[in-house]
Short mmCIF file of the C-alpha atoms (twelve columns), coordinates in Angstrom:
data_MODEL
# 
_entry.id   MODEL 
# 
loop_
_atom_site.group_PDB 
_atom_site.id 
_atom_site.type_symbol 
_atom_site.label_atom_id 
_atom_site.label_alt_id 
_atom_site.label_comp_id 
_atom_site.label_asym_id 
_atom_site.label_seq_id 
_atom_site.Cartn_x 
_atom_site.Cartn_y 
_atom_site.Cartn_z 
_atom_site.pdbx_PDB_model_num 
ATOM 1   C CA . UNK A 1   -33.960 24.783  -18.101 1 
ATOM 2   C CA . UNK A 2   -35.657 21.878  -19.644 1 
ATOM 3   C CA . UNK A 3   -37.084 18.860  -17.155 1 
ATOM 4   C CA . UNK A 4   -35.056 16.441  -19.054 1 
ATOM 5   C CA . UNK A 5   -31.955 18.691  -18.442 1 
ATOM 6   C CA . UNK A 6   -32.606 18.529  -14.737 1 
ATOM 7   C CA . UNK A 7   -33.157 14.741  -14.965 1 
ATOM 8   C CA . UNK A 8   -29.935 14.024  -16.392 1 
ATOM 9   C CA . UNK A 9   -28.110 15.969  -13.767 1 
ATOM 10  C CA . UNK A 10  -27.050 13.565  -10.962 1 
ATOM 11  C CA . UNK A 11  -25.914 16.405  -8.552  1 
ATOM 12  C CA . UNK A 12  -29.350 18.119  -8.980  1 
ATOM 13  C CA . UNK A 13  -31.286 14.906  -8.564  1 
ATOM 14  C CA . UNK A 14  -29.170 13.674  -5.511  1 
ATOM 15  C CA . UNK A 15  -29.896 17.234  -3.867  1 
ATOM 16  C CA . UNK A 16  -33.526 16.856  -4.574  1 
ATOM 17  C CA . UNK A 17  -33.911 13.593  -3.400  1 
ATOM 18  C CA . UNK A 18  -31.915 14.651  -0.201  1 
ATOM 19  C CA . UNK A 19  -34.310 17.501  0.237   1 
ATOM 20  C CA . UNK A 20  -37.611 15.709  -0.380  1 
ATOM 21  C CA . UNK A 21  -36.556 12.888  2.003   1 
ATOM 22  C CA . UNK A 22  -35.599 15.302  4.591   1 
ATOM 23  C CA . UNK A 23  -38.834 17.112  4.451   1 
ATOM 24  C CA . UNK A 24  -40.782 13.874  4.718   1 
ATOM 25  C CA . UNK A 25  -38.583 12.868  7.371   1 
ATOM 26  C CA . UNK A 26  -39.020 15.784  9.617   1 
ATOM 27  C CA . UNK A 27  -42.722 16.438  8.846   1 
ATOM 28  C CA . UNK A 28  -43.641 12.967  9.551   1 
ATOM 29  C CA . UNK A 29  -45.216 12.776  6.024   1 
ATOM 30  C CA . UNK A 30  -43.631 9.408   5.116   1 
ATOM 31  C CA . UNK A 31  -46.209 6.792   4.758   1 
ATOM 32  C CA . UNK A 32  -44.656 4.354   7.161   1 
ATOM 33  C CA . UNK A 33  -48.109 2.636   7.656   1 
ATOM 34  C CA . UNK A 34  -48.014 1.611   3.858   1 
ATOM 35  C CA . UNK A 35  -44.151 1.468   3.285   1 
ATOM 36  C CA . UNK A 36  -43.350 -1.057  6.169   1 
ATOM 37  C CA . UNK A 37  -39.819 -1.544  6.834   1 
ATOM 38  C CA . UNK A 38  -40.147 -5.095  5.090   1 
ATOM 39  C CA . UNK A 39  -41.900 -3.564  1.883   1 
ATOM 40  C CA . UNK A 40  -39.254 -0.802  1.892   1 
ATOM 41  C CA . UNK A 41  -36.516 -3.475  1.849   1 
ATOM 42  C CA . UNK A 42  -38.164 -5.423  -0.911  1 
ATOM 43  C CA . UNK A 43  -38.781 -2.174  -3.057  1 
ATOM 44  C CA . UNK A 44  -35.228 -0.766  -2.257  1 
ATOM 45  C CA . UNK A 45  -33.699 -4.184  -3.586  1 
ATOM 46  C CA . UNK A 46  -35.767 -4.278  -6.668  1 
ATOM 47  C CA . UNK A 47  -35.183 -0.681  -7.733  1 
ATOM 48  C CA . UNK A 48  -31.335 -1.431  -7.147  1 
ATOM 49  C CA . UNK A 49  -31.409 -4.575  -9.127  1 
ATOM 50  C CA . UNK A 50  -33.208 -2.955  -11.927 1 
ATOM 51  C CA . UNK A 51  -30.642 0.065   -11.926 1 
ATOM 52  C CA . UNK A 52  -27.705 -2.335  -11.762 1 
ATOM 53  C CA . UNK A 53  -28.796 -4.335  -14.676 1 
ATOM 54  C CA . UNK A 54  -29.157 -1.523  -16.969 1 
ATOM 55  C CA . UNK A 55  -26.164 0.407   -15.558 1 
ATOM 56  C CA . UNK A 56  -24.024 -3.048  -16.155 1 
ATOM 57  C CA . UNK A 57  -25.293 -3.470  -19.466 1 
ATOM 58  C CA . UNK A 58  -23.568 -0.532  -20.590 1 
ATOM 59  C CA . UNK A 59  -19.969 -2.080  -19.630 1 
ATOM 60  C CA . UNK A 60  -18.482 -3.330  -23.009 1 
ATOM 61  C CA . UNK A 61  -16.941 -6.971  -22.682 1 
ATOM 62  C CA . UNK A 62  -14.108 -6.142  -25.050 1 
ATOM 63  C CA . UNK A 63  -10.572 -6.271  -23.911 1 
ATOM 64  C CA . UNK A 64  -11.408 -7.504  -20.449 1 
ATOM 65  C CA . UNK A 65  -8.963  -10.308 -20.057 1 
ATOM 66  C CA . UNK A 66  -7.774  -10.028 -16.627 1 
ATOM 67  C CA . UNK A 67  -4.461  -12.160 -16.756 1 
ATOM 68  C CA . UNK A 68  -3.189  -10.184 -19.826 1 
ATOM 69  C CA . UNK A 69  -4.126  -6.857  -18.139 1 
ATOM 70  C CA . UNK A 70  -3.503  -7.680  -14.541 1 
ATOM 71  C CA . UNK A 71  -1.757  -4.400  -13.661 1 
ATOM 72  C CA . UNK A 72  -4.871  -2.587  -14.530 1 
ATOM 73  C CA . UNK A 73  -7.266  -5.185  -12.625 1 
ATOM 74  C CA . UNK A 74  -4.865  -4.900  -9.675  1 
ATOM 75  C CA . UNK A 75  -4.953  -1.179  -9.421  1 
ATOM 76  C CA . UNK A 76  -8.657  -1.343  -9.686  1 
ATOM 77  C CA . UNK A 77  -8.906  -3.803  -7.059  1 
ATOM 78  C CA . UNK A 78  -6.444  -1.912  -4.731  1 
ATOM 79  C CA . UNK A 79  -7.997  1.509   -5.225  1 
ATOM 80  C CA . UNK A 80  -11.473 0.439   -5.702  1 
ATOM 81  C CA . UNK A 81  -11.849 -2.025  -2.936  1 
ATOM 82  C CA . UNK A 82  -8.896  -1.773  -0.468  1 
ATOM 83  C CA . UNK A 83  -8.069  1.978   -0.408  1 
ATOM 84  C CA . UNK A 84  -11.501 3.273   -0.648  1 
ATOM 85  C CA . UNK A 85  -12.847 1.058   2.149   1 
ATOM 86  C CA . UNK A 86  -10.215 1.662   4.729   1 
ATOM 87  C CA . UNK A 87  -11.346 5.098   6.090   1 
ATOM 88  C CA . UNK A 88  -15.090 4.051   6.618   1 
ATOM 89  C CA . UNK A 89  -14.127 0.639   7.960   1 
ATOM 90  C CA . UNK A 90  -11.508 2.353   10.387  1 
ATOM 91  C CA . UNK A 91  -14.126 4.630   11.558  1 
ATOM 92  C CA . UNK A 92  -16.581 2.141   12.235  1 
ATOM 93  C CA . UNK A 93  -13.877 0.274   14.395  1 
ATOM 94  C CA . UNK A 94  -13.076 3.180   16.116  1 
ATOM 95  C CA . UNK A 95  -16.891 4.339   17.169  1 
ATOM 96  C CA . UNK A 96  -17.917 0.776   17.597  1 
ATOM 97  C CA . UNK A 97  -17.270 0.659   21.482  1 
ATOM 98  C CA . UNK A 98  -19.132 4.196   21.887  1 
ATOM 99  C CA . UNK A 99  -22.530 5.569   22.481  1 
ATOM 100 C CA . UNK A 100 -22.482 6.054   18.395  1 
ATOM 101 C CA . UNK A 101 -21.949 2.368   17.679  1 
ATOM 102 C CA . UNK A 102 -25.460 1.720   16.245  1 
ATOM 103 C CA . UNK A 103 -25.145 4.900   13.974  1 
ATOM 104 C CA . UNK A 104 -21.564 3.907   12.952  1 
ATOM 105 C CA . UNK A 105 -22.717 0.646   11.437  1 
ATOM 106 C CA . UNK A 106 -23.865 2.420   8.322   1 
ATOM 107 C CA . UNK A 107 -19.931 2.760   7.728   1 
ATOM 108 C CA . UNK A 108 -19.488 -0.735  7.074   1 
ATOM 109 C CA . UNK A 109 -21.864 -0.882  4.197   1 
ATOM 110 C CA . UNK A 110 -20.147 2.191   2.835   1 
ATOM 111 C CA . UNK A 111 -16.776 0.192   3.219   1 
ATOM 112 C CA . UNK A 112 -18.370 -2.845  1.802   1 
ATOM 113 C CA . UNK A 113 -19.690 -1.440  -1.501  1 
ATOM 114 C CA . UNK A 114 -17.749 -1.190  -4.812  1 
ATOM 115 C CA . UNK A 115 -17.181 1.889   -6.807  1 
ATOM 116 C CA . UNK A 116 -20.174 2.900   -8.748  1 
ATOM 117 C CA . UNK A 117 -20.852 1.410   -12.079 1 
ATOM 118 C CA . UNK A 118 -21.262 4.792   -13.585 1 
ATOM 119 C CA . UNK A 119 -17.422 5.065   -13.412 1 
ATOM 120 C CA . UNK A 120 -17.421 3.456   -16.995 1 
ATOM 121 C CA . UNK A 121 -19.642 5.996   -18.938 1 
ATOM 122 C CA . UNK A 122 -18.180 8.923   -16.600 1 
ATOM 123 C CA . UNK A 123 -14.800 7.547   -17.891 1 
ATOM 124 C CA . UNK A 124 -16.154 8.062   -21.565 1 
ATOM 125 C CA . UNK A 125 -17.398 11.498  -20.855 1 
ATOM 126 C CA . UNK A 126 -14.208 12.637  -19.260 1 
ATOM 127 C CA . UNK A 127 -11.662 10.929  -21.684 1 
ATOM 128 C CA . UNK A 128 -10.692 8.640   -19.231 1 
ATOM 129 C CA . UNK A 129 -9.412  5.085   -19.667 1 
ATOM 130 C CA . UNK A 130 -12.422 3.178   -20.590 1 
ATOM 131 C CA . UNK A 131 -11.040 -0.347  -21.087 1 
ATOM 132 C CA . UNK A 132 -9.363  0.053   -17.477 1 
ATOM 133 C CA . UNK A 133 -12.758 1.051   -16.278 1 
ATOM 134 C CA . UNK A 134 -14.608 -1.628  -17.813 1 
ATOM 135 C CA . UNK A 135 -12.129 -4.132  -16.551 1 
ATOM 136 C CA . UNK A 136 -12.261 -2.832  -13.169 1 
ATOM 137 C CA . UNK A 137 -15.937 -2.841  -12.888 1 
ATOM 138 C CA . UNK A 138 -16.407 -6.481  -14.235 1 
ATOM 139 C CA . UNK A 139 -13.775 -7.747  -11.745 1 
ATOM 140 C CA . UNK A 140 -14.587 -5.653  -8.657  1 
ATOM 141 C CA . UNK A 141 -18.460 -6.416  -8.913  1 
ATOM 142 C CA . UNK A 142 -17.604 -10.151 -9.283  1 
ATOM 143 C CA . UNK A 143 -14.842 -9.813  -6.232  1 
ATOM 144 C CA . UNK A 144 -17.848 -7.992  -4.292  1 
ATOM 145 C CA . UNK A 145 -19.634 -11.302 -4.306  1 
ATOM 146 C CA . UNK A 146 -17.303 -12.257 -1.659  1 
ATOM 147 C CA . UNK A 147 -16.071 -9.024  -0.526  1 
ATOM 148 C CA . UNK A 148 -19.392 -7.646  0.928   1 
ATOM 149 C CA . UNK A 149 -20.302 -10.589 2.991   1 
ATOM 150 C CA . UNK A 150 -16.500 -10.700 4.334   1 
ATOM 151 C CA . UNK A 151 -16.579 -7.056  5.287   1 
ATOM 152 C CA . UNK A 152 -19.751 -7.198  6.997   1 
ATOM 153 C CA . UNK A 153 -18.981 -10.693 8.755   1 
ATOM 154 C CA . UNK A 154 -15.701 -9.215  10.286  1 
ATOM 155 C CA . UNK A 155 -17.341 -6.259  11.531  1 
ATOM 156 C CA . UNK A 156 -21.163 -6.570  12.359  1 
ATOM 157 C CA . UNK A 157 -21.748 -10.101 11.637  1 
ATOM 158 C CA . UNK A 158 -22.940 -10.753 15.058  1 
ATOM 159 C CA . UNK A 159 -25.986 -8.334  14.540  1 
ATOM 160 C CA . UNK A 160 -27.202 -9.512  11.060  1 
ATOM 161 C CA . UNK A 161 -28.268 -12.690 9.600   1 
ATOM 162 C CA . UNK A 162 -25.638 -13.517 7.188   1 
ATOM 163 C CA . UNK A 163 -27.717 -15.802 5.052   1 
ATOM 164 C CA . UNK A 164 -29.844 -12.461 4.626   1 
ATOM 165 C CA . UNK A 165 -26.510 -10.595 3.478   1 
ATOM 166 C CA . UNK A 166 -25.602 -13.389 0.850   1 
ATOM 167 C CA . UNK A 167 -29.042 -13.669 -0.498  1 
ATOM 168 C CA . UNK A 168 -29.135 -9.700  -0.987  1 
ATOM 169 C CA . UNK A 169 -25.780 -9.509  -2.491  1 
ATOM 170 C CA . UNK A 170 -26.787 -12.209 -4.987  1 
ATOM 171 C CA . UNK A 171 -29.899 -10.323 -5.843  1 
ATOM 172 C CA . UNK A 172 -28.252 -6.762  -6.354  1 
ATOM 173 C CA . UNK A 173 -25.256 -7.859  -8.032  1 
ATOM 174 C CA . UNK A 174 -24.933 -11.459 -9.060  1 
ATOM 175 C CA . UNK A 175 -28.465 -11.455 -11.038 1 
ATOM 176 C CA . UNK A 176 -27.867 -8.101  -12.515 1 
ATOM 177 C CA . UNK A 177 -24.455 -9.083  -13.656 1 
ATOM 178 C CA . UNK A 178 -26.035 -12.011 -15.592 1 
ATOM 179 C CA . UNK A 179 -29.091 -10.143 -16.699 1 
ATOM 180 C CA . UNK A 180 -27.095 -7.233  -18.016 1 
ATOM 181 C CA . UNK A 181 -25.612 -9.340  -20.849 1 
ATOM 182 C CA . UNK A 182 -29.135 -9.776  -22.262 1 
ATOM 183 C CA . UNK A 183 -29.495 -5.865  -22.616 1 
ATOM 184 C CA . UNK A 184 -26.328 -5.104  -24.185 1 
ATOM 185 C CA . UNK A 185 -27.763 -4.800  -27.394 1 
ATOM 186 C CA . UNK A 186 -30.606 -2.444  -26.287 1 
ATOM 187 C CA . UNK A 187 -30.035 1.000   -27.682 1 
ATOM 188 C CA . UNK A 188 -30.473 3.536   -25.032 1 
ATOM 189 C CA . UNK A 189 -29.339 7.256   -25.426 1 
ATOM 190 C CA . UNK A 190 -27.131 8.701   -22.879 1 
ATOM 191 C CA . UNK A 191 -29.942 11.104  -21.750 1 
ATOM 192 C CA . UNK A 192 -32.384 8.456   -21.311 1 
ATOM 193 C CA . UNK A 193 -29.673 6.288   -19.215 1 
ATOM 194 C CA . UNK A 194 -29.127 9.271   -17.076 1 
ATOM 195 C CA . UNK A 195 -32.544 10.109  -16.416 1 
ATOM 196 C CA . UNK A 196 -33.414 6.350   -15.421 1 
ATOM 197 C CA . UNK A 197 -30.452 6.030   -13.452 1 
ATOM 198 C CA . UNK A 198 -31.452 9.544   -11.493 1 
ATOM 199 C CA . UNK A 199 -34.713 8.395   -11.070 1 
ATOM 200 C CA . UNK A 200 -33.701 5.242   -9.341  1 
ATOM 201 C CA . UNK A 201 -31.205 7.078   -7.088  1 
ATOM 202 C CA . UNK A 202 -34.021 9.455   -6.195  1 
ATOM 203 C CA . UNK A 203 -36.227 6.707   -5.027  1 
ATOM 204 C CA . UNK A 204 -33.397 4.836   -3.193  1 
ATOM 205 C CA . UNK A 205 -32.529 8.067   -1.190  1 
ATOM 206 C CA . UNK A 206 -36.170 8.937   -0.418  1 
ATOM 207 C CA . UNK A 207 -36.946 5.422   0.794   1 
ATOM 208 C CA . UNK A 208 -34.030 5.281   2.912   1 
ATOM 209 C CA . UNK A 209 -33.440 8.754   4.319   1 
ATOM 210 C CA . UNK A 210 -37.216 9.419   4.729   1 
ATOM 211 C CA . UNK A 211 -37.262 6.826   7.803   1 
ATOM 212 C CA . UNK A 212 -33.644 7.672   9.198   1 
ATOM 213 C CA . UNK A 213 -33.489 8.540   12.749  1 
ATOM 214 C CA . UNK A 214 -31.242 11.597  13.080  1 
ATOM 215 C CA . UNK A 215 -29.748 12.300  16.427  1 
ATOM 216 C CA . UNK A 216 -30.978 15.507  18.066  1 
ATOM 217 C CA . UNK A 217 -27.166 16.121  18.670  1 
ATOM 218 C CA . UNK A 218 -24.624 17.444  16.089  1 
ATOM 219 C CA . UNK A 219 -21.496 15.569  17.297  1 
ATOM 220 C CA . UNK A 220 -22.379 12.198  15.477  1 
ATOM 221 C CA . UNK A 221 -23.178 13.961  12.200  1 
ATOM 222 C CA . UNK A 222 -20.287 15.975  12.249  1 
ATOM 223 C CA . UNK A 223 -18.178 12.967  12.865  1 
ATOM 224 C CA . UNK A 224 -19.822 11.077  9.981   1 
ATOM 225 C CA . UNK A 225 -19.487 14.375  7.451   1 
ATOM 226 C CA . UNK A 226 -15.700 14.366  8.434   1 
ATOM 227 C CA . UNK A 227 -15.277 10.644  7.500   1 
ATOM 228 C CA . UNK A 228 -17.231 10.892  4.271   1 
ATOM 229 C CA . UNK A 229 -15.152 13.913  3.355   1 
ATOM 230 C CA . UNK A 230 -11.788 12.242  4.006   1 
ATOM 231 C CA . UNK A 231 -13.157 9.266   1.916   1 
ATOM 232 C CA . UNK A 232 -13.852 11.550  -0.928  1 
ATOM 233 C CA . UNK A 233 -12.158 14.800  -0.903  1 
ATOM 234 C CA . UNK A 234 -9.054  13.475  0.967   1 
ATOM 235 C CA . UNK A 235 -8.617  10.130  -1.149  1 
ATOM 236 C CA . UNK A 236 -9.664  11.545  -4.408  1 
ATOM 237 C CA . UNK A 237 -7.159  14.678  -4.033  1 
ATOM 238 C CA . UNK A 238 -4.477  12.289  -2.887  1 
ATOM 239 C CA . UNK A 239 -4.744  10.237  -5.885  1 
ATOM 240 C CA . UNK A 240 -4.530  13.184  -8.113  1 
ATOM 241 C CA . UNK A 241 -1.689  14.600  -6.530  1 
ATOM 242 C CA . UNK A 242 0.280   11.196  -6.173  1 
ATOM 243 C CA . UNK A 243 -0.529  10.335  -9.856  1 
ATOM 244 C CA . UNK A 244 0.282   13.717  -11.164 1 
ATOM 245 C CA . UNK A 245 3.895   13.592  -9.383  1 
ATOM 246 C CA . UNK A 246 4.394   10.232  -10.807 1 
ATOM 247 C CA . UNK A 247 3.853   11.489  -14.470 1 
ATOM 248 C CA . UNK A 248 0.709   9.283   -14.914 1 
ATOM 249 C CA . UNK A 249 -1.491  10.682  -17.701 1 
ATOM 250 C CA . UNK A 250 -5.058  12.290  -17.543 1 
ATOM 251 C CA . UNK A 251 -7.042  9.184   -18.847 1 
ATOM 252 C CA . UNK A 252 -5.671  6.727   -16.199 1 
ATOM 253 C CA . UNK A 253 -5.867  9.262   -13.302 1 
ATOM 254 C CA . UNK A 254 -9.337  10.331  -14.160 1 
ATOM 255 C CA . UNK A 255 -10.465 6.533   -13.869 1 
ATOM 256 C CA . UNK A 256 -8.357  6.006   -11.037 1 
ATOM 257 C CA . UNK A 257 -9.701  9.007   -8.836  1 
ATOM 258 C CA . UNK A 258 -13.430 7.886   -9.662  1 
ATOM 259 C CA . UNK A 259 -12.707 4.369   -8.786  1 
ATOM 260 C CA . UNK A 260 -11.238 5.502   -5.419  1 
ATOM 261 C CA . UNK A 261 -13.600 8.138   -4.507  1 
ATOM 262 C CA . UNK A 262 -17.180 7.367   -6.030  1 
ATOM 263 C CA . UNK A 263 -18.791 4.661   -4.118  1 
ATOM 264 C CA . UNK A 264 -22.042 2.928   -5.135  1 
ATOM 265 C CA . UNK A 265 -24.439 4.684   -2.718  1 
ATOM 266 C CA . UNK A 266 -27.337 2.295   -3.842  1 
ATOM 267 C CA . UNK A 267 -25.817 -0.700  -2.765  1 
ATOM 268 C CA . UNK A 268 -24.950 0.680   0.637   1 
ATOM 269 C CA . UNK A 269 -28.573 1.748   0.919   1 
ATOM 270 C CA . UNK A 270 -29.978 -1.581  -0.071  1 
ATOM 271 C CA . UNK A 271 -27.667 -3.691  2.116   1 
ATOM 272 C CA . UNK A 272 -28.457 -1.757  5.108   1 
ATOM 273 C CA . UNK A 273 -32.115 -1.456  4.590   1 
ATOM 274 C CA . UNK A 274 -32.283 -5.233  3.741   1 
ATOM 275 C CA . UNK A 275 -30.048 -6.454  6.535   1 
ATOM 276 C CA . UNK A 276 -30.189 -4.259  9.492   1 
ATOM 277 C CA . UNK A 277 -33.869 -4.648  10.660  1 
ATOM 278 C CA . UNK A 278 -34.728 -2.262  13.641  1 
ATOM 279 C CA . UNK A 279 -31.474 -0.610  13.362  1 
ATOM 280 C CA . UNK A 280 -32.030 0.590   9.793   1 
ATOM 281 C CA . UNK A 281 -33.228 4.245   10.953  1 
ATOM 282 C CA . UNK A 282 -29.862 4.679   13.136  1 
ATOM 283 C CA . UNK A 283 -27.534 2.970   10.571  1 
ATOM 284 C CA . UNK A 284 -28.660 5.029   7.828   1 
ATOM 285 C CA . UNK A 285 -27.352 8.273   9.210   1 
ATOM 286 C CA . UNK A 286 -23.635 7.536   8.177   1 
ATOM 287 C CA . UNK A 287 -25.001 6.680   4.777   1 
ATOM 288 C CA . UNK A 288 -27.092 9.773   4.636   1 
ATOM 289 C CA . UNK A 289 -23.978 11.828  5.680   1 
ATOM 290 C CA . UNK A 290 -21.994 10.330  2.831   1 
ATOM 291 C CA . UNK A 291 -24.823 11.200  0.234   1 
ATOM 292 C CA . UNK A 292 -24.508 14.725  1.275   1 
ATOM 293 C CA . UNK A 293 -20.801 14.874  1.160   1 
ATOM 294 C CA . UNK A 294 -20.841 12.904  -2.091  1 
ATOM 295 C CA . UNK A 295 -22.962 15.536  -3.925  1 
ATOM 296 C CA . UNK A 296 -20.480 18.254  -2.936  1 
ATOM 297 C CA . UNK A 297 -17.696 15.813  -4.291  1 
ATOM 298 C CA . UNK A 298 -19.508 15.362  -7.496  1 
ATOM 299 C CA . UNK A 299 -19.950 19.264  -7.950  1 
ATOM 300 C CA . UNK A 300 -16.256 19.809  -7.163  1 
ATOM 301 C CA . UNK A 301 -15.050 17.100  -9.608  1 
ATOM 302 C CA . UNK A 302 -17.288 19.028  -12.302 1 
ATOM 303 C CA . UNK A 303 -16.100 22.645  -11.491 1 
ATOM 304 C CA . UNK A 304 -12.563 22.019  -10.346 1 
ATOM 305 C CA . UNK A 305 -11.075 18.640  -10.836 1 
ATOM 306 C CA . UNK A 306 -12.374 17.528  -14.271 1 
ATOM 307 C CA . UNK A 307 -13.230 20.911  -16.240 1 
ATOM 308 C CA . UNK A 308 -13.269 20.931  -19.864 1 
ATOM 309 C CA . UNK A 309 -10.775 23.522  -19.948 1 
ATOM 310 C CA . UNK A 310 -8.545  21.603  -17.806 1 
ATOM 311 C CA . UNK A 311 -9.070  18.210  -19.625 1 
ATOM 312 C CA . UNK A 312 -8.224  19.750  -22.941 1 
ATOM 313 C CA . UNK A 313 -5.154  21.647  -21.593 1 
ATOM 314 C CA . UNK A 314 -3.508  18.524  -20.198 1 
ATOM 315 C CA . UNK A 315 -4.530  16.171  -23.167 1 
ATOM 316 C CA . UNK A 316 -2.708  18.716  -25.453 1 
ATOM 317 C CA . UNK A 317 0.425   18.865  -23.229 1 
ATOM 318 C CA . UNK A 318 0.543   15.021  -23.282 1 
ATOM 319 C CA . UNK A 319 0.348   15.090  -27.203 1 
ATOM 320 C CA . UNK A 320 3.541   17.365  -27.345 1 
# 
């Protein structure tokens, strides 16, 4: 297998990033004397801002009228913001008064972050509803400028500096949204785009997980893995089952599942690293657990939920 093929594999790059991060974490090889918390936070925000700018530049601006397509926009907001945020936010409030409260703070960032911008290219690849994906991405990311600070304020607002939260949201969402319009004409192959995005994800995971303070006991890790599994596998399959029974076709169903289950882990990492200060190593535990579960979710979508054979069969049946 060629190196370029591996670089274009999101599952492989995420697994490799997690493996490297865990090795540098448990062996003490992470250069914490050079990559201080402040430098790590600045680099994380910069890498994510670059990643978001290029990613959002691939989102087409055609047929995005939110008023004319209000049902599509409403569906994206409900599934991609409200439904997808409920489980991690509920998990935080259930754990906030326990000995795991510092670890549970990471769930807030998973609740606050929108779905991944890669929902658009994935919808294209999987024959999903591309206009719906593009509209939903633009609207949800604009709303996230207020949604992310709101979720953080009502949950862990007393532990963070809200001006830092607002500034970070501006840097990783508002600025990329504007700058991305300058790169819409830039021709980038699908392979180059995938490789660039995966390298950015690798850096984000390594920078954050390498300094994560994993607990000695299994209980908190198991709790966060269960919460992450409910947020991905339970919600994703619930949307699949519900929409199939309602007779909703393949294209809308694919995009809705992605919006509900596929969170932007980069934003969660950047917000946590930039705002949690000395609690970052603890809060990152929940995010690290979510990354591991989401790797298996991506593999499940590739091998079970969205296989090429199933896609062809369903699209053929819809044409009858």
